[in-house]
N, C-alpha and C positions, 0 to 999 in steps of 0.2 A: 732252308736258305733259299732266297729268292732271285736267282740268277736267271736274266731272259737269255735264250737258246734261239738263235736262227733255225727252224727245221725246216727251213728250203735247201731241197737238194737238188735244185737246177741245176741241170750241165751235170751231173753225177748219176753214172747208172747205177743202180743195183741190181746182183746179182744173189743169185741164194745158191749154196754148194752143200750137196746132201748125198749120203752116202746111199748105196744101192747094192742091194744082195744080186751077188752074180746068178744066181739061183731064177731072178726076177728077169733076167735080161734075154733077148734072144737067143736060138742056139745058135749060129755063127758067132757070136761074141761070146758066149759060154764057151766055144770049143777053142778058143785063144786066150781064157783067163787062166790056164795055168793052175796054180794052188789057190787062188786069190779066192775069196769070202764075199768081196767089197770091192767096185769102183765106187768112184763119186762122179755124180753129174753136175753142170754149172746150169742153172736154168734161169731165164729173164724173168719179170716180174709179170708176165702174160703165163707163166707156166712153161713155155717153150724150152723145151733140152738145146743146148746150145754146145757143149761141150761133155764127153766122157773121156774120165781119164783113170788112170789105175793108184793115182796116191792124191791125200787130202792135199798136201802142201803145194802140189804142182797144180791142182784145181785151182788154188789161191793165185798162187803165181801167174798161171795162164788167164785168169781174169783182170789183175793189176796190168799184166804185158798190154793187155786192151782197154786199157783204159775205162774199165768197170770196177764198182767196188764190193767185191766178195762179201757176201755175209752167210754164215753158219745156218744150216736147218737141222734142229735137234729132232 
């Protein structure tokens, strides 16, 4: 199939959502983590963390609420 596709994402800011092990977080965050094993971080294209939330669904919702285009990181 040879269908043209415009890859220009101008005006669309992509952010990346990835799982973060609670054990890898600072002590003050681990202390409030309860039973959770993972949090979900939202990062911009430069790798800067924009948010840290307890739920993957919430991470995607949060990004979309701020007119960002979330992409999962495996």
